[in-house]
Steps between C-alpha positions, in 0.01 A plus 500: 500500500425594853267330738461776764600842598865571527636531856802704578807299598622568865845637518664581833637846539784617723240651728276206510430265798547128483392258775770271634475184709536562876813362689687557833602864532867574491491698826353200679773275365761749619337519842486122542856466375617763751321328787648162408851645466464693827382199696774289353757761592374516858510124532850493353629768735337337803643161412847633414550777757217481752497306827487128464192323620553272797429134493268339754799372699667841494178670610463255790864552601454878486191474720691288754792747499260790560341314791844422646606863462178614668557263795863611532395864493246430776767322707746786461226747589424307820871479588540874440204568731648273767840669469341842540321380813824351639686823423234707673512272804881511504492880487254511788714253697812707431317810619398323820855370550642849445264637762596219737872555440457869568319421825774256602766758415326757718461241775869412474593869519286541810652188654850619420426830667356318800799264521738795483319660792505172692871446439573849621306429821697181585777560753848509343769236545700590814823449306389741227604272213342472157340262456374528852345213695189695594275228641531139615267234638670189642246254637584153633239232423500124564608444139783756513565870454259714296657828395432823310759768423428837336793659314480855368747686281529877520591703193822698508473863599357710218392195300175314452615188314615196696737242357388139508677299770583131463652289771402268786326518836646270763341406834707384798331373816636566849375265771593218735446131567365352823858469638526881488758521222448793262485400134490688169287324240483576127128544424538533125569750221264657247595672174429872480385708203342825615417850389352755742393234751444128543355262759700184566296227664526129556539217746806326649532179697664512844722233653331266746498636859651825374364812667516800265534839669617739227546514122766699316402619151789565261473654152784431256547646153528264207857385437632626832532368855472850643196550723326821390221484760445301819265497795442269796144464629325292765309184409162456664316177572165478322195438719 
């Protein structure tokens, strides 16, 4: 016995469509999983192999070191600038000194030429010795004898160089006392070290009441008593 029309029973077919409950898509799960794994890998690599983060104390110390290095660099830069200025000034000073030395050298050459001309114009020693006693000034003052003696060496014939001469210059006074007796008085000896020429000058005391008339100049070579040049000249009274 049936109570209504028969309805066909639903049977799914292989080509049929069935509605399923919605969930999270697989591609989204894969994407989220990849992002999580990637971020974790980055964090792991940074923590394991990346630079370590500095603590507050380390950061402060690094800042202080950088400031110190900056100040030191500024100091060295200032010192370098000062050294460059000093070097420039030293170079300018050296240039000025070189110019001055060159001027002095030229002046010395001119003087040497002038001295050579002057020496040639001085009358020769009457005895013709070398060194020759070319000029003398014997002046009697209240405090004694003031003297000057010019000695000049002449180069050997055909030569220009002159050997250095060492020895002594001895002065002997010839005069008298009030009683009329003639007396020879040693007026002193000076050491001699000369080249082309030399001026011997000085002062000698005279005995009390001694009247000096003449002075004999004697030149002796070092280590010998032989007189290699001598000349007797008149002493004048200074006025």
